[in-house]
MMTF fields as JSON, N, C-alpha, C and O atoms, coordinates in Angstrom:
{
  "mmtfVersion": "1.0.0",
  "mmtfProducer": "UNKNOWN",
  "numBonds": 507,
  "numAtoms": 508,
  "numGroups": 127,
  "numChains": 1,
  "numModels": 1,
  "chainsPerModel": [1],
  "groupsPerChain": [127],
  "chainIdList": ["A"],
  "bondAtomList": [4, 2, 8, 6, 12, 10, 16, 14, 20, 18, 24, 22, 28, 26, 32, 30, 36, 34, 40, 38, 44, 42, 48, 46, 52, 50, 56, 54, 60, 58, 64, 62, 68, 66, 72, 70, 76, 74, 80, 78, 84, 82, 88, 86, 92, 90, 96, 94, 100, 98, 104, 102, 108, 106, 112, 110, 116, 114, 120, 118, 124, 122, 128, 126, 132, 130, 136, 134, 140, 138, 144, 142, 148, 146, 152, 150, 156, 154, 160, 158, 164, 162, 168, 166, 172, 170, 176, 174, 180, 178, 184, 182, 188, 186, 192, 190, 196, 194, 200, 198, 204, 202, 208, 206, 212, 210, 216, 214, 220, 218, 224, 222, 228, 226, 232, 230, 236, 234, 240, 238, 244, 242, 248, 246, 252, 250, 256, 254, 260, 258, 264, 262, 268, 266, 272, 270, 276, 274, 280, 278, 284, 282, 288, 286, 292, 290, 296, 294, 300, 298, 304, 302, 308, 306, 312, 310, 316, 314, 320, 318, 324, 322, 328, 326, 332, 330, 336, 334, 340, 338, 344, 342, 348, 346, 352, 350, 356, 354, 360, 358, 364, 362, 368, 366, 372, 370, 376, 374, 380, 378, 384, 382, 388, 386, 392, 390, 396, 394, 400, 398, 404, 402, 408, 406, 412, 410, 416, 414, 420, 418, 424, 422, 428, 426, 432, 430, 436, 434, 440, 438, 444, 442, 448, 446, 452, 450, 456, 454, 460, 458, 464, 462, 468, 466, 472, 470, 476, 474, 480, 478, 484, 482, 488, 486, 492, 490, 496, 494, 500, 498, 504, 502],
  "bondOrderList": [1, 1, 1, 1, 1, 1, 1, 1, 1, 1, 1, 1, 1, 1, 1, 1, 1, 1, 1, 1, 1, 1, 1, 1, 1, 1, 1, 1, 1, 1, 1, 1, 1, 1, 1, 1, 1, 1, 1, 1, 1, 1, 1, 1, 1, 1, 1, 1, 1, 1, 1, 1, 1, 1, 1, 1, 1, 1, 1, 1, 1, 1, 1, 1, 1, 1, 1, 1, 1, 1, 1, 1, 1, 1, 1, 1, 1, 1, 1, 1, 1, 1, 1, 1, 1, 1, 1, 1, 1, 1, 1, 1, 1, 1, 1, 1, 1, 1, 1, 1, 1, 1, 1, 1, 1, 1, 1, 1, 1, 1, 1, 1, 1, 1, 1, 1, 1, 1, 1, 1, 1, 1, 1, 1, 1, 1],
  "groupList": [{"groupName": "MET", "atomNameList": ["N", "CA", "C", "O"], "elementList": ["N", "C", "C", "O"], "formalChargeList": [0, 0, 0, 0], "bondAtomList": [1, 0, 2, 1, 3, 2], "bondOrderList": [1, 1, 2], "singleLetterCode": "M", "chemCompType": "L-PEPTIDE LINKING"}, {"groupName": "ALA", "atomNameList": ["N", "CA", "C", "O"], "elementList": ["N", "C", "C", "O"], "formalChargeList": [0, 0, 0, 0], "bondAtomList": [1, 0, 2, 1, 3, 2], "bondOrderList": [1, 1, 2], "singleLetterCode": "A", "chemCompType": "L-PEPTIDE LINKING"}, {"groupName": "ASN", "atomNameList": ["N", "CA", "C", "O"], "elementList": ["N", "C", "C", "O"], "formalChargeList": [0, 0, 0, 0], "bondAtomList": [1, 0, 2, 1, 3, 2], "bondOrderList": [1, 1, 2], "singleLetterCode": "N", "chemCompType": "L-PEPTIDE LINKING"}, {"groupName": "LEU", "atomNameList": ["N", "CA", "C", "O"], "elementList": ["N", "C", "C", "O"], "formalChargeList": [0, 0, 0, 0], "bondAtomList": [1, 0, 2, 1, 3, 2], "bondOrderList": [1, 1, 2], "singleLetterCode": "L", "chemCompType": "L-PEPTIDE LINKING"}, {"groupName": "SER", "atomNameList": ["N", "CA", "C", "O"], "elementList": ["N", "C", "C", "O"], "formalChargeList": [0, 0, 0, 0], "bondAtomList": [1, 0, 2, 1, 3, 2], "bondOrderList": [1, 1, 2], "singleLetterCode": "S", "chemCompType": "L-PEPTIDE LINKING"}, {"groupName": "TYR", "atomNameList": ["N", "CA", "C", "O"], "elementList": ["N", "C", "C", "O"], "formalChargeList": [0, 0, 0, 0], "bondAtomList": [1, 0, 2, 1, 3, 2], "bondOrderList": [1, 1, 2], "singleLetterCode": "Y", "chemCompType": "L-PEPTIDE LINKING"}, {"groupName": "HIS", "atomNameList": ["N", "CA", "C", "O"], "elementList": ["N", "C", "C", "O"], "formalChargeList": [0, 0, 0, 0], "bondAtomList": [1, 0, 2, 1, 3, 2], "bondOrderList": [1, 1, 2], "singleLetterCode": "H", "chemCompType": "L-PEPTIDE LINKING"}, {"groupName": "ASP", "atomNameList": ["N", "CA", "C", "O"], "elementList": ["N", "C", "C", "O"], "formalChargeList": [0, 0, 0, 0], "bondAtomList": [1, 0, 2, 1, 3, 2], "bondOrderList": [1, 1, 2], "singleLetterCode": "D", "chemCompType": "L-PEPTIDE LINKING"}, {"groupName": "ILE", "atomNameList": ["N", "CA", "C", "O"], "elementList": ["N", "C", "C", "O"], "formalChargeList": [0, 0, 0, 0], "bondAtomList": [1, 0, 2, 1, 3, 2], "bondOrderList": [1, 1, 2], "singleLetterCode": "I", "chemCompType": "L-PEPTIDE LINKING"}, {"groupName": "GLU", "atomNameList": ["N", "CA", "C", "O"], "elementList": ["N", "C", "C", "O"], "formalChargeList": [0, 0, 0, 0], "bondAtomList": [1, 0, 2, 1, 3, 2], "bondOrderList": [1, 1, 2], "singleLetterCode": "E", "chemCompType": "L-PEPTIDE LINKING"}, {"groupName": "ARG", "atomNameList": ["N", "CA", "C", "O"], "elementList": ["N", "C", "C", "O"], "formalChargeList": [0, 0, 0, 0], "bondAtomList": [1, 0, 2, 1, 3, 2], "bondOrderList": [1, 1, 2], "singleLetterCode": "R", "chemCompType": "L-PEPTIDE LINKING"}, {"groupName": "GLY", "atomNameList": ["N", "CA", "C", "O"], "elementList": ["N", "C", "C", "O"], "formalChargeList": [0, 0, 0, 0], "bondAtomList": [1, 0, 2, 1, 3, 2], "bondOrderList": [1, 1, 2], "singleLetterCode": "G", "chemCompType": "PEPTIDE LINKING"}, {"groupName": "PHE", "atomNameList": ["N", "CA", "C", "O"], "elementList": ["N", "C", "C", "O"], "formalChargeList": [0, 0, 0, 0], "bondAtomList": [1, 0, 2, 1, 3, 2], "bondOrderList": [1, 1, 2], "singleLetterCode": "F", "chemCompType": "L-PEPTIDE LINKING"}, {"groupName": "VAL", "atomNameList": ["N", "CA", "C", "O"], "elementList": ["N", "C", "C", "O"], "formalChargeList": [0, 0, 0, 0], "bondAtomList": [1, 0, 2, 1, 3, 2], "bondOrderList": [1, 1, 2], "singleLetterCode": "V", "chemCompType": "L-PEPTIDE LINKING"}, {"groupName": "LYS", "atomNameList": ["N", "CA", "C", "O"], "elementList": ["N", "C", "C", "O"], "formalChargeList": [0, 0, 0, 0], "bondAtomList": [1, 0, 2, 1, 3, 2], "bondOrderList": [1, 1, 2], "singleLetterCode": "K", "chemCompType": "L-PEPTIDE LINKING"}, {"groupName": "TRP", "atomNameList": ["N", "CA", "C", "O"], "elementList": ["N", "C", "C", "O"], "formalChargeList": [0, 0, 0, 0], "bondAtomList": [1, 0, 2, 1, 3, 2], "bondOrderList": [1, 1, 2], "singleLetterCode": "W", "chemCompType": "L-PEPTIDE LINKING"}, {"groupName": "THR", "atomNameList": ["N", "CA", "C", "O"], "elementList": ["N", "C", "C", "O"], "formalChargeList": [0, 0, 0, 0], "bondAtomList": [1, 0, 2, 1, 3, 2], "bondOrderList": [1, 1, 2], "singleLetterCode": "T", "chemCompType": "L-PEPTIDE LINKING"}, {"groupName": "PRO", "atomNameList": ["N", "CA", "C", "O"], "elementList": ["N", "C", "C", "O"], "formalChargeList": [0, 0, 0, 0], "bondAtomList": [1, 0, 2, 1, 3, 2], "bondOrderList": [1, 1, 2], "singleLetterCode": "P", "chemCompType": "L-PEPTIDE LINKING"}, {"groupName": "GLN", "atomNameList": ["N", "CA", "C", "O"], "elementList": ["N", "C", "C", "O"], "formalChargeList": [0, 0, 0, 0], "bondAtomList": [1, 0, 2, 1, 3, 2], "bondOrderList": [1, 1, 2], "singleLetterCode": "Q", "chemCompType": "L-PEPTIDE LINKING"}, {"groupName": "CYS", "atomNameList": ["N", "CA", "C", "O"], "elementList": ["N", "C", "C", "O"], "formalChargeList": [0, 0, 0, 0], "bondAtomList": [1, 0, 2, 1, 3, 2], "bondOrderList": [1, 1, 2], "singleLetterCode": "C", "chemCompType": "L-PEPTIDE LINKING"}],
  "groupTypeList": [0, 1, 2, 3, 3, 4, 5, 6, 7, 0, 8, 9, 10, 5, 9, 2, 11, 9, 2, 1, 12, 7, 8, 4, 13, 9, 14, 15, 14, 10, 8, 14, 9, 2, 13, 7, 0, 1, 6, 16, 17, 18, 18, 12, 6, 4, 8, 3, 9, 5, 1, 1, 12, 14, 13, 17, 3, 19, 13, 9, 5, 7, 2, 2, 19, 4, 13, 19, 17, 3, 16, 10, 13, 19, 4, 4, 11, 13, 7, 11, 4, 12, 18, 14, 12, 0, 10, 16, 3, 18, 1, 12, 19, 8, 1, 11, 7, 13, 3, 17, 2, 4, 1, 3, 16, 2, 3, 1, 9, 14, 13, 8, 13, 9, 3, 9, 9, 19, 14, 9, 18, 12, 14, 14, 16, 13, 4],
  "groupIdList": [1, 2, 3, 4, 5, 6, 7, 8, 9, 10, 11, 12, 13, 14, 15, 16, 17, 18, 19, 20, 21, 22, 23, 24, 25, 26, 27, 28, 29, 30, 31, 32, 33, 34, 35, 36, 37, 38, 39, 40, 41, 42, 43, 44, 45, 46, 47, 48, 49, 50, 51, 52, 53, 54, 55, 56, 57, 58, 59, 60, 61, 62, 63, 64, 65, 66, 67, 68, 69, 70, 71, 72, 73, 74, 75, 76, 77, 78, 79, 80, 81, 82, 83, 84, 85, 86, 87, 88, 89, 90, 91, 92, 93, 94, 95, 96, 97, 98, 99, 100, 101, 102, 103, 104, 105, 106, 107, 108, 109, 110, 111, 112, 113, 114, 115, 116, 117, 118, 119, 120, 121, 122, 123, 124, 125, 126, 127],
  "secStructList": [7, 7, 1, 7, 7, 7, 2, 2, 2, 2, 2, 2, 2, 6, 6, 6, 6, 7, 7, 2, 2, 2, 2, 2, 2, 2, 2, 2, 2, 2, 2, 2, 2, 2, 2, 2, 2, 7, 7, 1, 6, 2, 2, 2, 2, 2, 2, 2, 2, 2, 2, 2, 1, 7, 7, 2, 2, 2, 2, 2, 2, 6, 1, 7, 7, 1, 1, 7, 6, 6, 7, 6, 6, 6, 7, 6, 6, 6, 6, 7, 1, 2, 2, 2, 2, 2, 2, 2, 2, 2, 2, 2, 2, 2, 1, 4, 4, 4, 1, 7, 2, 2, 2, 2, 2, 2, 2, 2, 2, 2, 2, 2, 2, 2, 2, 2, 2, 2, 2, 2, 2, 2, 2, 2, 2, 2, 7],
  "xCoordList": [0.972, -0.006, 0.346, 0.583, 0.691, 1.445, 1.4, 0.735, 2.275, 3.036, 2.369, 2.043, 2.35, 1.994, 2.908, 3.636, 3.278, 4.264, 4.545, 3.701, 5.894, 6.265, 6.789, 7.051, 6.726, 7.06, 8.473, 8.713, 9.456, 10.992, 11.037, 11.748, 9.897, 10.437, 9.484, 9.627, 8.571, 8.406, 8.989, 9.28, 9.601, 10.57, 12.289, 13.156, 12.416, 13.702, 13.299, 13.779, 12.021, 11.456, 11.729, 12.422, 10.66, 10.361, 12.193, 12.224, 13.352, 14.46, 14.862, 15.573, 14.754, 15.921, 14.594, 14.107, 14.055, 13.262, 11.998, 11.568, 11.069, 9.836, 8.766, 8.7, 7.789, 6.748, 5.826, 5.018, 5.619, 4.978, 3.58, 3.271, 2.935, 1.681, 1.641, 0.86, 2.265, 2.061, 2.534, 1.918, 3.416, 3.822, 2.691, 2.322, 2.374, 1.334, -0.522, -1.311, -0.574, -1.227, -1.618, -2.503, -0.105, 0.217, 0.12, -0.025, 0.206, 0.241, -1.114, -1.293, -1.865, -3.484, -4.235, -5.25, -3.54, -3.887, -3.804, -4.563, -2.401, -2.052, -2.974, -3.25, -3.269, -4.089, -5.502, -6.055, -5.984, -7.174, -6.801, -7.388, -5.884, -5.876, -6.077, -6.994, -5.026, -5.029, -6.442, -6.975, -7.279, -8.271, -9.425, -10.152, -9.197, -9.84, -9.88, -10.832, -8.359, -8.158, -8.124, -8.056, -8.157, -8.451, -9.548, -10.478, -9.705, -10.686, -10.952, -11.871, -9.412, -9.152, -8.803, -8.177, -9.313, -9.062, -7.645, -7.111, -6.951, -4.957, -4.658, -3.728, -5.636, -5.153, -5.711, -5.629, -6.26, -7.097, -6.422, -6.335, -5.382, -4.59, -3.123, -2.522, -2.826, -1.519, -2.126, -1.53, -3.779, -3.394, -3.578, -3.369, -3.997, -4.132, -2.996, -2.871, -1.905, -0.307, -0.193, -0.144, -0.112, 0.709, -0.016, 0.539, -1.477, -2.619, -2.061, -1.964, -1.788, -1.308, -0.002, 0.156, 1.035, 1.898, 1.957, 1.629, 2.336, 2.474, 3.171, 3.925, 2.289, 2.463, 4.327, 4.929, 4.667, 5.899, 5.974, 6.899, 4.674, 4.105, 3.912, 3.966, 3.736, 4.074, 5.35, 5.612, 6.23, 7.845, 7.869, 8.251, 7.673, 7.469, 7.076, 7.763, 6.102, 5.457, 5.829, 5.744, 6.449, 7.477, 6.12, 6.31, 4.589, 3.84, 3.501, 3.047, 3.785, 2.747, 1.502, 1.411, 0.33, -0.75, -1.83, -2.789, -1.286, -2.418, -1.853, -2.754, -1.079, -0.63, -0.184, 0.375, -0.545, -0.522, -1.085, -2.267, -1.066, -2.179, -3.439, -4.502, -2.431, -3.615, -4.512, -4.803, -4.996, -5.628, -6.825, -7.294, -7.399, -8.848, -8.863, -9.729, -7.884, -7.957, -7.424, -7.801, -6.4, -6.049, -7.4, -8.274, -7.498, -8.17, -8.334, -9.128, -7.098, -6.587, -8.055, -8.733, -8.436, -9.522, -10.884, -11.892, -10.769, -11.94, -12.308, -11.38, -13.912, -14.461, -13.42, -14.195, -12.467, -12.181, -12.379, -13.434, -11.795, -11.634, -10.845, -11.038, -9.83, -8.396, -9.617, -10.056, -9.986, -10.453, -11.481, -11.614, -12.291, -13.975, -12.844, -12.901, -11.995, -11.478, -10.437, -10.359, -9.926, -9.785, -10.211, -9.773, -11.532, -12.275, -13.25, -13.729, -13.281, -13.715, -13.238, -13.72, -11.973, -10.919, -10.678, -10.624, -10.5, -10.362, -11.836, -11.73, -12.954, -13.914, -14.019, -14.468, -13.11, -13.118, -11.641, -11.311, -10.904, -9.706, -10.481, -9.977, -11.433, -12.222, -13.14, -13.114, -14.107, -15.213, -14.37, -15.347, -13.691, -12.742, -14.19, -14.893, -14.056, -15.378, -16.434, -17.041, -16.955, -18.632, -18.638, -19.815, -17.996, -18.216, -18.323, -17.617, -18.973, -18.624, -16.994, -16.823, -16.269, -15.481, -15.868, -14.833, -16.456, -16.927, -17.065, -16.854, -17.464, -17.744, -16.238, -15.901, -15.34, -13.839, -13.699, -14.015, -13.367, -13.088, -13.405, -12.494, -14.962, -15.426, -14.863, -14.867, -14.451, -13.747, -12.018, -11.505, -11.496, -10.197, -10.058, -9.416, -10.985, -11.236, -11.514, -10.978, -12.869, -12.603, -11.036, -10.585, -10.704, -9.238, -8.456, -7.631, -8.226, -7.568, -8.277, -7.455, -9.07, -9.836, -9.675, -9.612, -9.601, -9.155, -7.579, -7.17, -6.804, -5.441, -5.369, -4.596, -6.143, -5.342, -5.771, -5.077, -7.667, -7.906, -7.137, -7.117, -6.573, -5.581, -4.092, -3.37, -3.96, -2.61, -3.063, -2.426, -4.221, -4.697, -4.291, -3.756, -4.856, -5.514, -4.292, -4.205, -3.128, -1.932, -1.122, -0.445, -1.032, -0.41, -0.74, -0.06, -1.992, -2.953, -2.314, -1.474, -2.0, -1.468, -0.228, 0.239, 0.599, 1.907, 2.41, 3.534, 1.199, 1.42, 1.389, 1.522],
  "yCoordList": [-1.608, -0.332, 0.835, 0.612, 2.441, 3.23, 3.728, 3.297, 4.776, 6.045, 5.289, 6.094, 3.599, 3.892, 3.561, 2.689, 4.249, 4.705, 3.464, 2.9, 3.113, 1.476, 2.213, 3.337, 0.866, 1.313, 1.715, 2.661, 1.178, 1.608, 3.188, 4.0, 3.452, 5.226, 6.141, 7.321, 5.223, 6.234, 6.439, 7.62, 5.279, 5.342, 5.721, 5.655, 5.999, 7.072, 8.398, 9.222, 8.453, 10.005, 10.928, 11.936, 9.967, 9.899, 10.097, 11.234, 9.649, 9.544, 10.858, 11.557, 11.321, 12.395, 13.532, 14.21, 13.667, 14.912, 15.015, 16.124, 14.314, 14.543, 14.166, 13.149, 15.285, 14.84, 13.461, 13.531, 12.423, 11.686, 11.918, 11.659, 12.09, 13.27, 13.093, 12.27, 13.666, 14.351, 12.738, 12.563, 11.918, 11.18, 10.009, 9.406, 10.115, 9.013, 9.521, 8.741, 10.58, 11.418, 11.359, 11.287, 11.459, 10.918, 9.869, 9.756, 8.839, 7.445, 7.069, 6.338, 7.431, 7.746, 8.241, 7.77, 9.308, 9.978, 9.345, 9.584, 8.208, 7.688, 6.237, 5.704, 5.905, 4.626, 4.837, 4.032, 5.969, 6.221, 6.412, 5.599, 7.39, 7.607, 6.085, 5.689, 5.422, 3.774, 3.446, 3.155, 3.582, 2.816, 3.523, 2.904, 4.656, 5.167, 4.617, 4.548, 3.971, 3.887, 2.198, 1.569, 1.664, -0.365, -0.688, 0.119, -2.001, -2.678, -4.3, -4.974, -4.777, -6.241, -6.325, -5.443, -7.666, -8.224, -8.112, -8.002, -8.14, -7.933, -6.745, -6.408, -5.709, -4.224, -3.634, -2.46, -4.572, -4.139, -4.741, -4.392, -6.433, -6.799, -6.32, -6.644, -5.324, -5.138, -3.72, -3.614, -2.784, -1.936, -2.318, -1.543, -3.653, -3.978, -4.301, -4.221, -4.721, -4.911, -3.742, -3.9, -2.144, -0.769, -0.987, -1.542, -0.502, -0.247, -0.971, -0.28, -2.21, -2.698, -2.491, -2.369, -2.435, -1.476, -0.001, 1.161, -0.395, 0.805, 1.533, 1.427, 2.9, 4.475, 4.746, 3.892, 5.966, 6.446, 6.503, 5.985, 7.369, 7.541, 5.479, 5.213, 4.556, 3.296, 3.22, 2.989, 3.56, 2.96, 4.603, 4.342, 5.531, 6.638, 6.619, 7.062, 6.152, 4.983, 3.66, 3.268, 3.078, 2.014, 0.908, -0.202, 1.362, 0.586, 0.173, -0.936, 1.309, 1.693, 2.426, 3.621, 1.509, 2.461, 2.939, 3.596, 2.226, 3.555, 4.568, 5.305, 5.086, 6.648, 7.439, 8.534, 6.67, 6.947, 8.111, 7.815, 9.226, 10.176, 9.893, 10.469, 8.098, 8.297, 7.033, 6.597, 6.37, 5.848, 5.287, 4.163, 6.733, 6.349, 5.864, 5.06, 6.27, 5.751, 4.299, 3.614, 3.797, 2.683, 2.125, 1.541, 2.294, 0.985, -0.082, -0.657, -0.395, -2.158, -2.444, -1.639, -3.77, -4.51, -3.97, -4.531, -2.555, -1.493, -1.561, -1.806, -1.404, -0.765, 0.868, 1.566, 1.268, 2.073, 2.981, 2.962, 3.351, 3.435, 2.988, 3.072, 2.455, 1.929, 0.675, 0.352, 0.174, -1.537, -1.976, -3.082, -0.649, -0.843, -0.871, -1.912, 0.258, 0.161, -1.337, -1.806, -1.739, -3.26, -4.102, -5.167, -3.784, -5.445, -5.022, -5.862, -4.085, -3.328, -4.134, -4.852, -3.483, -3.654, -5.2, -5.718, -6.133, -7.386, -7.985, -8.794, -7.574, -7.843, -7.888, -8.596, -6.315, -6.001, -6.808, -6.572, -7.615, -8.373, -9.532, -9.922, -10.052, -10.968, -10.813, -11.655, -9.729, -9.268, -8.169, -7.504, -7.86, -6.905, -5.544, -4.651, -5.929, -4.763, -4.704, -3.634, -5.74, -6.159, -5.164, -4.83, -4.724, -3.923, -2.345, -2.177, -1.057, 0.165, 0.561, 0.093, 1.16, 1.913, 3.084, 3.283, 3.76, 4.542, 4.346, 5.109, 3.069, 2.64, 2.974, 4.122, 2.022, 2.322, 3.606, 4.389, 3.964, 5.693, 6.166, 6.782, 6.114, 6.934, 6.625, 7.366, 5.279, 5.087, 5.79, 6.359, 5.323, 5.562, 8.248, 8.958, 8.346, 9.263, 10.105, 11.058, 8.823, 8.7, 9.001, 9.892, 8.057, 8.082, 8.708, 8.711, 9.377, 11.007, 11.967, 12.843, 12.236, 13.091, 12.674, 13.572, 11.398, 11.464, 11.663, 12.154, 10.937, 11.788, 13.109, 13.559, 14.043, 15.111, 16.099, 16.912, 15.521, 16.068, 15.155, 15.709, 14.122, 13.407, 14.582, 14.788, 15.115, 16.035, 16.954, 17.05, 17.802, 18.881, 18.96, 19.794, 17.713, 17.552, 17.376, 17.302, 17.293, 17.039, 17.952, 17.98, 19.041, 20.289, 21.129, 21.673, 20.925, 22.053, 21.392, 22.199, 20.022, 19.496, 19.663, 19.538, 19.902, 20.105, 21.48, 21.929, 22.047, 23.84, 24.592, 25.816],
  "zCoordList": [0.095, -0.001, -0.284, -1.472, -0.099, -0.812, 0.565, 1.508, 0.517, 1.607, 3.679, 4.55, 3.942, 5.026, 5.66, 5.186, 7.239, 8.06, 8.955, 9.652, 8.831, 9.125, 10.906, 11.335, 11.459, 12.762, 12.836, 13.586, 12.201, 12.103, 11.902, 12.495, 10.706, 10.519, 11.708, 12.029, 12.168, 13.23, 13.924, 14.115, 14.852, 15.691, 15.452, 16.324, 14.47, 13.843, 14.152, 14.931, 13.152, 13.364, 14.641, 14.782, 15.799, 17.206, 17.629, 18.099, 17.662, 18.403, 17.461, 18.183, 16.516, 15.849, 16.269, 15.365, 17.761, 18.11, 17.585, 17.901, 16.84, 16.531, 17.429, 18.119, 17.316, 18.104, 18.26, 17.334, 18.9, 18.936, 19.102, 17.939, 19.426, 18.949, 17.342, 16.863, 16.726, 15.64, 14.564, 13.513, 14.915, 14.218, 13.765, 12.757, 15.326, 15.491, 14.459, 13.927, 14.528, 13.853, 12.048, 11.195, 12.344, 10.765, 10.149, 8.932, 11.11, 10.902, 10.5, 9.526, 11.048, 10.738, 9.602, 9.088, 9.287, 8.58, 7.178, 6.239, 7.193, 6.256, 5.934, 4.859, 7.162, 7.079, 6.456, 5.706, 6.849, 6.242, 4.648, 3.934, 3.911, 2.697, 2.064, 1.344, 2.521, 2.121, 1.907, 0.837, 3.726, 3.419, 1.903, 1.126, 1.989, 0.829, -0.202, -0.98, -0.34, -1.962, -1.836, -2.893, -0.913, -0.814, -1.382, -1.349, -2.066, -3.117, -3.059, -3.526, -2.057, -2.279, -0.901, -0.313, -0.248, 1.139, 1.283, 2.386, 0.085, 0.419, 0.624, 1.357, -0.188, 0.634, 1.871, 2.231, 2.435, 4.006, 4.754, 5.932, 3.973, 4.71, 5.367, 6.391, 4.194, 3.921, 5.771, 6.842, 5.174, 6.184, 7.982, 8.915, 8.043, 9.502, 9.92, 11.142, 9.21, 9.395, 10.095, 11.315, 9.529, 9.678, 10.918, 11.867, 10.984, 11.851, 13.437, 14.452, 13.407, 14.594, 15.112, 16.327, 14.247, 14.732, 16.094, 15.851, 17.116, 18.257, 17.416, 16.45, 18.622, 17.935, 18.958, 19.609, 18.746, 19.349, 20.539, 21.165, 21.26, 22.953, 23.66, 24.86, 22.71, 23.484, 24.255, 25.435, 22.928, 23.708, 24.753, 25.893, 24.634, 25.534, 27.034, 27.955, 27.109, 28.102, 28.998, 30.162, 27.295, 27.981, 28.102, 28.6, 27.545, 27.085, 28.361, 28.642, 29.328, 30.337, 30.311, 30.594, 29.886, 29.312, 29.789, 29.383, 31.235, 32.45, 32.33, 31.928, 32.386, 32.352, 30.673, 30.6, 29.563, 28.229, 28.039, 28.218, 27.801, 27.082, 26.049, 25.817, 25.288, 24.642, 24.769, 23.655, 25.725, 26.663, 26.423, 26.608, 25.779, 25.497, 24.408, 24.062, 23.638, 22.137, 21.929, 20.979, 23.0, 22.629, 23.433, 22.793, 24.577, 25.599, 25.179, 24.435, 25.995, 25.374, 25.916, 26.556, 25.538, 26.512, 26.505, 26.933, 25.846, 25.918, 24.901, 24.13, 24.082, 23.408, 22.708, 22.054, 22.74, 21.988, 20.462, 19.828, 20.26, 18.993, 17.734, 16.521, 18.568, 18.187, 18.078, 16.974, 19.055, 19.007, 17.949, 17.425, 17.734, 16.927, 15.146, 14.492, 14.63, 13.935, 13.559, 12.423, 14.414, 14.184, 14.158, 13.722, 14.778, 14.294, 12.625, 11.863, 12.522, 11.547, 10.052, 9.175, 10.433, 9.487, 9.419, 8.304, 10.781, 9.896, 9.093, 8.17, 9.48, 8.513, 6.999, 6.099, 7.278, 5.581, 5.006, 3.844, 5.723, 5.449, 4.765, 3.712, 5.111, 4.858, 3.83, 2.933, 3.766, 3.058, 1.787, 1.443, 1.302, 0.825, -0.027, 0.447, -0.943, -1.704, -1.258, -1.305, -0.726, -0.777, 0.786, 0.93, 1.685, 2.364, 1.97, 0.976, 2.394, 1.876, 2.792, 3.918, 2.343, 2.779, 3.506, 4.143, 3.755, 4.079, 6.366, 7.309, 6.231, 7.636, 7.745, 8.034, 7.526, 7.901, 7.63, 8.526, 6.782, 6.66, 7.704, 8.258, 8.557, 9.217, 11.021, 12.004, 10.834, 12.036, 12.374, 13.337, 10.856, 11.026, 11.768, 12.543, 10.904, 10.641, 12.708, 13.274, 13.269, 14.433, 15.326, 16.045, 14.937, 15.822, 15.639, 16.552, 14.774, 14.282, 14.809, 15.081, 15.041, 15.959, 17.403, 18.243, 17.788, 19.35, 19.988, 21.04, 18.634, 18.839, 18.929, 19.774, 18.094, 17.86, 19.273, 19.882, 19.578, 21.14, 22.094, 23.193, 22.124, 23.419, 23.402, 24.378, 22.241, 21.902, 22.805, 23.854, 22.604, 22.736, 24.754, 25.484, 24.937, 26.51, 27.202, 28.428, 26.215, 27.297, 27.505, 28.532, 26.382, 26.207, 27.698, 28.568, 27.475, 28.842, 29.555, 29.951, 30.243, 31.603, 31.553, 32.685, 30.739, 30.742, 30.903, 31.128, 30.713, 30.424, 31.71, 31.713]
}
């Protein structure tokens, strides 16, 4: 798939000083763009592989999700936006173009919006 952001690229950019929130948002914007263009189970499977990668904040918080500012998005074990996206994407991996991409696009957009809200909330707490 075109221009999906790999875990290696995210970590390299993070280690070079880029903002972890910005990298995470960019990852999801690229995922959303690819969802809009995907039509086959193979294409959706590629997106699934990239969506499952952890983001730089996972490294920053050493996988201690309970204190991470993204916990409401990821919500490990709960019904968060990320989990909803992943479950829906798994259905697309099986069904391909039988399902309308708009459902998956809307979920990706929700993840992006929530990531941006988390970034703003984090800024307020550290100011």
